[in-house]
VEXDREN-2710 file (C-alpha; in Angstrom, 1 decimal):
% VEXDREN-2710
k/r/px/py/pz
1/MET/47.9/15.1/55.5
2/ALA/50.9/16.1/53.2
3/GLU/50.4/13.4/50.6
4/MET/47.6/15.3/49.0
5/HIS/50.2/17.7/48.2
6/LEU/52.6/15.6/46.6
7/LYS/52.9/16.2/42.6
8/LYS/50.9/13.7/40.7
9/ASP/53.8/13.5/38.0
10/TRP/57.2/12.8/39.5
11/GLY/59.3/12.8/35.9
12/GLN/60.8/16.0/36.5
13/GLU/64.3/15.7/38.0
14/GLU/66.6/18.6/39.4
15/SER/69.6/18.8/41.8
16/ILE/68.6/19.6/45.4
17/ARG/70.8/22.4/45.5
18/LYS/69.2/24.3/42.9
19/GLY/66.4/25.1/45.0
20/PHE/68.6/26.5/47.4
21/GLY/70.2/29.0/45.1
22/ARG/66.6/29.9/44.1
23/GLY/65.8/30.3/47.8
24/LEU/69.0/32.3/48.4
25/LEU/68.4/35.1/45.6
26/GLU/64.7/35.3/46.9
27/ALA/65.8/35.5/50.5
28/GLY/68.3/38.2/49.2
29/LYS/65.7/40.2/47.8
30/ALA/63.2/39.9/50.7
31/ASP/65.9/41.3/53.6
32/LYS/68.8/43.4/53.0
33/ASN/70.7/41.7/55.7
34/VAL/71.0/38.5/54.1
35/VAL/74.6/38.3/53.1
36/ALA/76.5/35.2/51.6
37/ALA/80.1/33.8/51.6
38/CYS/81.8/31.0/49.9
39/ALA/84.8/29.1/49.8
40/ASP/85.7/28.7/46.2
41/LEU/82.8/26.9/45.0
42/THR/80.4/29.7/44.2
43/GLU/78.9/27.9/41.2
44/SER/78.7/24.5/42.6
45/THR/77.0/25.4/45.6
46/GLN/74.5/27.7/43.5
47/MET/75.5/30.6/45.2
48/ILE/76.5/32.4/42.3
49/HIS/73.0/33.6/41.6
50/PHE/73.1/35.7/44.9
51/ALA/76.7/36.6/44.0
52/GLU/75.6/38.0/40.8
53/ALA/72.5/40.0/42.3
54/PHE/74.4/41.5/45.4
55/PRO/77.9/41.7/44.7
56/GLU/77.9/44.0/47.5
57/ARG/76.7/41.5/49.8
58/PHE/78.9/38.7/48.6
59/LEU/82.3/37.7/50.1
60/GLU/84.5/34.9/48.3
61/VAL/86.7/33.5/50.9
62/GLY/88.7/31.5/48.9
63/VAL/89.8/27.8/50.1
64/ALA/89.5/28.7/54.0
65/GLU/86.8/26.9/55.4
66/GLN/87.7/27.9/58.8
67/ASN/87.8/31.7/58.2
68/LEU/84.6/31.0/56.1
69/VAL/82.5/30.2/59.4
70/THR/84.5/32.7/61.4
71/ILE/83.6/35.7/59.1
72/GLY/79.9/34.3/59.1
73/ALA/80.0/34.5/63.0
74/GLY/81.1/38.1/62.7
75/LEU/78.7/39.1/60.6
76/ALA/76.0/37.6/62.5
77/ALA/77.1/39.3/65.4
78/ILE/76.6/42.7/63.8
79/GLY/73.1/41.8/62.8
80/LYS/73.4/40.2/59.5
81/ILE/72.2/36.8/58.4
82/PRO/75.1/35.2/56.9
83/PHE/74.8/32.2/54.3
84/VAL/78.3/30.3/54.2
85/SER/78.8/27.6/51.6
86/SER/80.9/25.1/51.0
87/TYR/81.1/20.9/49.7
88/ALA/79.6/19.4/53.2
89/ALA/83.1/17.3/53.2
90/PHE/84.9/20.5/53.9
91/SER/82.2/22.4/56.0
92/PRO/81.5/21.0/58.4
93/GLY/84.2/18.4/57.4
94/ARG/87.3/20.9/57.9
95/ASN/86.0/23.6/60.3
96/TRP/83.5/21.9/62.6
97/GLU/85.6/23.2/65.6
98/GLN/84.9/26.7/64.4
99/ILE/81.5/26.2/63.9
100/ARG/81.1/24.7/67.6
101/THR/83.1/27.8/69.3
102/THR/82.2/30.6/67.1
103/VAL/78.8/29.7/65.8
104/CYS/77.3/27.4/68.2
105/ILE/78.8/28.8/71.5
106/ASN/77.8/32.4/70.9
107/ASP/74.4/31.1/69.2
108/ARG/74.7/33.2/66.2
109/PRO/72.4/32.7/63.3
110/VAL/74.8/31.3/60.9
111/LYS/73.4/29.4/57.8
112/ILE/75.6/26.5/57.1
113/ILE/75.3/25.1/53.7
114/GLY/77.0/21.8/53.2
115/SER/76.7/21.1/49.5
116/HIS/77.4/17.7/47.3
117/ALA/76.5/15.4/50.5
118/GLY/76.1/11.4/50.6
119/VAL/77.5/8.9/48.2
120/SER/75.5/10.3/45.0
121/VAL/78.1/13.1/44.6
122/GLY/79.1/9.8/42.3
123/PRO/82.9/9.6/40.8
124/ASP/84.5/12.2/43.3
125/GLY/84.5/9.2/45.6
126/ALA/85.2/8.6/49.4
127/THR/87.1/11.7/50.0
128/HIS/84.5/14.0/48.7
129/GLN/81.1/11.9/50.0
130/MET/80.5/13.5/53.2
131/LEU/78.5/10.7/55.4
132/GLU/79.2/12.0/58.6
133/ASP/77.9/15.5/58.8
134/ILE/74.6/14.6/59.9
135/ALA/76.0/13.2/63.1
136/LEU/78.5/16.1/63.6
137/MET/76.1/18.7/63.3
138/ARG/73.1/17.2/65.3
139/ALA/75.8/16.7/68.3
140/LEU/76.4/20.5/68.7
141/PRO/74.0/22.2/71.1
142/ASN/71.7/25.4/69.5
143/MET/72.4/23.7/65.5
144/VAL/69.3/22.9/63.7
145/VAL/70.1/20.3/60.8
146/ILE/68.0/20.2/57.6
147/ALA/67.9/17.7/54.8
148/PRO/65.5/18.6/51.9
149/CYS/64.1/16.0/49.9
150/ASP/63.9/17.8/46.8
151/SER/64.7/21.0/45.3
152/VAL/61.3/22.5/45.7
153/GLU/61.9/21.8/49.6
154/ALA/65.1/23.3/49.4
155/GLN/63.9/26.5/48.2
156/LYS/61.2/26.4/50.9
157/ALA/63.7/25.5/53.9
158/THR/66.4/28.3/52.8
159/LEU/63.7/31.0/53.1
160/ALA/62.7/29.7/56.4
161/MET/66.1/29.4/57.6
162/ALA/66.6/33.2/56.4
163/LYS/64.2/34.1/59.2
164/ASP/65.0/31.6/62.0
165/LYS/67.2/32.9/64.7
166/ARG/69.2/29.9/65.5
167/PRO/72.5/28.5/63.8
168/ASN/71.3/26.2/60.8
169/TYR/72.9/23.5/58.8
170/ILE/71.3/22.4/55.4
171/ARG/72.5/19.3/53.6
172/LEU/72.2/19.6/49.5
173/SER/73.1/16.6/47.2
174/ARG/74.6/17.0/44.0
175/ALA/72.9/14.8/41.6
176/ASP/69.7/15.5/39.7
177/THR/66.8/13.7/41.7
178/PRO/62.9/13.5/41.4
179/VAL/61.1/16.6/42.2
180/PHE/57.8/15.0/43.8
181/THR/56.7/18.0/46.4
182/SER/54.9/21.1/45.0
183/PRO/54.8/24.2/46.3
184/HIS/51.5/23.4/48.4
185/THR/53.3/20.9/50.3
186/PRO/53.7/22.1/53.9
187/PHE/57.3/22.7/55.1
188/GLU/58.2/23.9/58.4
189/ILE/61.5/23.7/60.5
190/GLY/61.2/21.3/63.0
191/LYS/57.9/19.6/61.5
192/GLY/58.3/15.7/60.1
193/TYR/55.3/15.0/57.6
194/VAL/53.3/11.7/56.5
195/PHE/53.8/11.7/52.9
196/ARG/52.1/8.3/52.7
197/ALA/49.9/6.7/55.1
198/GLY/49.9/2.9/56.0
199/SER/49.6/0.6/58.9
200/ASP/52.2/-2.3/58.7
201/VAL/55.2/-0.7/58.8
202/THR/56.8/2.8/59.2
203/ILE/59.7/4.0/57.1
204/VAL/61.2/7.4/58.5
205/ALA/63.4/9.0/55.4
206/THR/65.1/12.1/55.1
207/GLY/66.8/14.1/52.1
208/THR/67.2/12.1/48.7
209/MET/66.1/8.9/50.7
210/THR/62.4/10.2/51.1
211/TYR/61.9/9.5/47.3
212/GLN/63.4/5.9/47.6
213/ALA/61.1/5.1/50.7
214/LEU/58.1/6.3/48.7
215/GLU/59.1/4.1/45.9
216/ALA/59.9/1.3/48.5
217/ALA/56.2/1.9/49.6
218/LYS/54.8/1.1/46.2
219/LEU/56.9/-1.9/45.7
220/LEU/55.3/-3.2/49.3
221/ALA/52.3/-2.4/48.2
222/ASN/52.3/-4.7/45.4
223/LYS/53.1/-7.4/48.2
224/ASP/50.0/-6.3/50.2
225/ILE/52.1/-4.6/52.7
226/SER/50.9/-1.0/54.1
227/ALA/53.9/1.2/54.5
228/GLU/53.6/4.5/56.1
229/VAL/56.5/7.0/54.8
230/VAL/57.2/9.9/57.4
231/HIS/59.5/12.4/55.6
232/ILE/61.7/14.3/58.3
233/SER/63.2/17.0/56.7
234/THR/64.6/18.6/60.3
235/ILE/66.7/16.2/61.7
236/LYS/67.1/18.3/64.7
237/PRO/65.0/19.4/66.6
238/LEU/63.6/16.1/66.0
239/ASP/59.4/15.9/65.6
240/GLY/59.3/12.8/67.7
241/GLU/55.6/13.2/67.7
242/VAL/54.7/12.4/64.1
243/ILE/57.3/9.2/64.5
244/LEU/56.0/8.3/67.8
245/ALA/52.5/8.5/66.6
246/SER/53.3/6.3/63.1
247/ALA/55.4/3.6/65.4
248/LYS/52.7/3.4/67.5
249/LYS/50.3/2.3/64.9
250/THR/52.7/0.0/62.9
251/ARG/55.0/-1.0/65.9
252/HIS/57.7/-1.5/63.0
253/VAL/60.2/0.9/62.0
254/VAL/62.7/1.7/59.2
255/THR/65.0/4.7/58.8
256/ALA/66.4/5.6/55.4
257/GLU/69.0/8.2/55.0
258/GLU/72.3/8.7/52.7
259/ALA/74.5/9.2/55.8
260/GLN/76.0/7.3/58.5
261/ILE/73.4/5.6/60.5
262/ASN/75.8/6.0/63.6
263/GLY/74.4/9.1/65.0
264/GLY/72.5/10.0/61.9
265/LEU/68.6/10.2/61.4
266/GLY/68.8/6.3/62.3
267/GLY/70.8/7.1/65.6
268/ALA/67.8/9.9/66.5
269/VAL/65.0/8.0/65.7
270/ALA/66.7/4.7/67.9
271/GLU/67.2/7.3/70.9
272/LEU/63.7/8.5/70.5
273/LEU/62.0/5.2/70.4
274/GLY/64.5/3.6/72.8
275/GLU/63.2/6.2/75.4
276/ARG/59.6/6.8/74.4
277/LEU/58.1/3.8/72.8
278/PRO/60.4/0.5/72.4
279/THR/60.0/-0.4/68.9
280/SER/61.9/-3.0/66.4
281/MET/63.7/-1.2/64.2
282/ILE/66.0/-1.6/61.1
283/ARG/68.2/1.5/59.8
284/VAL/68.8/1.8/56.2
285/GLY/71.9/4.0/55.4
286/MET/75.8/3.8/55.3
287/ALA/76.8/1.1/57.9
288/ASP/80.0/2.4/59.5
289/ARG/81.7/2.5/55.8
290/PHE/82.8/5.1/53.5
291/GLY/81.9/5.7/49.9
292/GLU/83.3/4.7/46.7
293/SER/83.9/6.2/43.3
294/GLY/80.7/5.5/40.7
295/GLU/77.9/6.8/39.4
296/PRO/75.2/7.9/41.6
297/ASP/72.4/5.3/41.1
298/GLU/75.0/2.7/41.0
299/LEU/76.2/3.4/44.2
300/LEU/72.6/3.7/45.9
301/LYS/72.1/0.1/44.6
302/HIS/75.6/-0.9/46.0
303/PHE/75.2/0.4/49.4
304/GLY/71.7/-0.6/49.8
305/LEU/70.1/2.8/49.8
306/ASP/67.7/2.3/47.0
307/ALA/64.0/1.4/46.9
308/GLU/64.4/-2.2/46.6
309/SER/66.9/-2.0/49.6
310/ILE/64.3/-0.3/51.7
311/ALA/61.5/-2.7/50.7
312/ARG/63.9/-5.7/51.7
313/ALA/64.5/-4.2/55.1
314/ALA/60.6/-3.4/55.7
315/GLN/59.9/-7.2/54.7
316/LYS/62.6/-8.6/56.8
317/ILE/61.4/-6.6/60.0
318/LEU/58.0/-8.0/59.5
319/THR/59.0/-11.6/58.8
320/ASP/61.1/-11.3/62.0
321/HIS/58.6/-10.1/63.7
322/THR/56.4/-12.9/62.6
323/ASN/58.7/-15.7/63.3
324/HIS/59.2/-14.2/66.6
325/SER/55.6/-14.3/67.6
326/HIS/55.3/-17.8/67.0
END
């Protein structure tokens, strides 16, 4: 079980995007066909390490996100493995039609890096806090959607993306967050993992919320509630089997994501359970709202995306079930 491979000490913090930067450099060293392009945010998206190591394989396209992915599709058509990066608010936020038309319809293995996603971007406020990207990208045929939980997993995911033959989207956050997986924690595109075993309630989490879910499970354990935490690093294709196995055991599901629950992970899990195993469920995430300016931790608490809020949702679903069964 994956929980055996989590770090004992969770004191270290690092931005998830830094893992992507390391992974891209490593992928570039391993395969000369790996190329990169950025829309004027080379340092912010951590593409700078690749750009400095391989200047002849790097393109700065400027503030032109539509152009960014179209160039990526062209490079993929001639056998390259293009990674294209910007803030998620702009890619896929500004160029979704080009992603759909040039990347997905042609099924080109372009790797789209959406950095600075979620409300934890902080002071930049609602315009830059991309919350709709999971829903936007999940709806596209052929697109793989990945949201790593920490910088170590982001590095593994980047290396896996370089070898994957499909269009990929990876969602990265800006703020420093705890590093709790280790080099030995398993990662595979399309696989979900039980990070903590439990029997009363299942918490299905992705991205930055997996750490919050594990902390919520500790809070619940203090109240004699056994929470199982399922980490979904790949939202599409979704590992339905790991979610169904857990839901069958606990019969109560809470989802947690730093994104809109409409069409996001919560939507994906609701679709799965609705078709295969109707289960009582609460979705924790952005409830049809835009973000606001503030400090990351302050915003997570304000929008009910912290460990305490996830624990409350789990308690509520169990209480509601108890009341209904009487």
